[in-house]
N, C-alpha and C positions, 0 to 999 in steps of 0.2 A: 798461405794460398796466394797464387799468382793473381795479379790485378785482372788478368784476361780470363781467369777461370770462371766458368759458369757451374753452378752445382749440377750434378748428373742426376738423371732420373733414378739410376740405380748405382748404388755403392758396392753391391755384391760383385765378386769376380765372375766374369763371363768369359766364354771362349771367343777368341778373335776370329774375325772373318777369314774365310779361306783365301789363299793366294791365287791370283789368276796366272795361268801358265801360258806361255807363247807356244802357239801351234807348230812353230819351225825350229824351236831349240828348248834347251832345258831352263831357259830364263823364267823367273817367277816374280810377281810383284803384287802390291796391295790393291792398286787401282788402275782403271782403264787409261787414264791420262799417262801414267808411267809406262804402260804397255804400248800404247800408241807411239811414244818417243822412242822406245825400245825396237819397235817394228821397223823403223826406217833403215835399220842396219841390214835388214833382209832385202832391201830394194837393189836394183841393178846398178845403181850409182856407186854402191859400196863394193868395189871390185876387188879388194885386197883382203882376203880372209886371214885371220890369225890362226896359226897351226895349234895354239895352246888353249884356246877358248873359242866361243862362238862369235867374237867380236869381227866385225868387217870394217874396212877403213876406205876413205875416198882416194887416198894417194899412198904411194910406197913410203913417203916420208912420214905420213901419219901413222902407218903401220909400224914404222921403226920406233917412232915415239911410243905407241901403245905397247910394244914388246918390252919397254922399260918397266912396265908394271909386273911383268912376269920375271924379269931377270934381276930387278932391284937395282939396276944401273941408275946412278945419280950423277951425271957429268958436270953438273953446274954447281960449284962451290962458292959459299960466301966468303968474302975476303975479310969480314969482320968477326965471324964466329965459325964454328964447326958445321954449321947446317949445310946440307947438300939437297939439290933437286933434280927431278927427272926433267923438267922443263925450264927454259930460260926465263919465261914470263913469270914463273913462280918465284925464281931467284930475284928478278926485278921488283916483284911486290913485297918479298921479304926485306929488300934494302931499305923500303920505306920506313921499317921499324928502326933501323940504325940511323938513318939520316934525319929521321923526324918528319920526313915529307908527308903531306896530307893533300894529295892531288884531287880528291873527291869532296865536293862541297855541296851542301843543301842549298837549294835556290830559294828556299822558304825562310830559313833562319840563320843561314850562313854558318852552320857548324861544319867542320871539316874532318875527313876521315882518311886513314891510311889505306883501306881497302874498299873496293867497290861494293862488296857484299855488306859491309857495315852501313853504308850509305843507303843502300836498297832497304835494309832491315829498318833503319832510321826513318826513311820516308813513310813508312806504314803508320807511324805516330801521327803524321800529318794527314794522310789519306784514310785512315781508319781500316784499311785493308787487313783482312785476317784470312789468308789463303789456305791455312792448314785447318781442316775440319775433322772432327772426330767422326768415325764411321759407325759409332754405337750410340751417340747422342747428338745434340744440336751444338755443342760447344765448339768454337772457332777460336784460332790463335794466330799471332802475328809471326810466331817462330816454330819451326819444326820441333826443337828441343822442348818447347812448352807443351806441344801435343803429345810428345813421347811421355812427359811426366804425367800428363792428364790420363793417358791411356792406362797407367798403372792403377788408376782408381777403379778401373774396370777389371783388371787382371789380378789385382791384389799383390803385384810384384813390389818388393822393397829392397832394392839392391844397395842402398846406402846404409851401412852398418857403423854403429858407434864402437869405437875401439876401447872405451872405457866401462861400457856396460852392454846389456844385451838388446838395447833399442835398435829398431830397424825403420828406415823411412823410404818413402817412394821418391822423393826428390832431395838433391843435395842441400838445398836451401833450408829445408826442414832439419836435415842432420846438423847444419851449422847453428841454426837457432837453438836446438837442442844442447849442443856443446856449450854454447855461450851461457845459456840459462843454467844447466845442471854441472857442468865440469870446469868452468872458467873461475878463477879466483875473483872475489867481489870487490 
């Protein structure tokens, strides 16, 4: 059990809530906040529509970058390995792994990170923020992956399968514990 998990009111599988649909396109999402974020693409500021999907962009340059999601074009190649990227910023971020650069640091404990997203996640340990809430019970989490694992307690889904026996688990950490306990040499 993750440290952030709270016991659920119901352990029985239940049906997940229905998706909210955008009234202007085929986009669907789980919550109103996500729909609001999506709706901005229908405003008049986003004048450049994609011909392959419902996306709209602020500029022609941004549309060209967006088109790479459809074409698979990755013009930015890492000089240290075979990794390729659609955006130059993604390549720059990737290079931090090779150089060991950790430009993002915590102002409270001075731990350093290669990626801004890692710093942001770390800061929740200091603030106690748990922005990911279960829509079926009151449980809250610091990471979306923890919420996804928790949702499986409601749905009964067990996507992690042991290759050495028939055991199935809702979370990968549960599978790893099982393997160490039952299949690793003592």
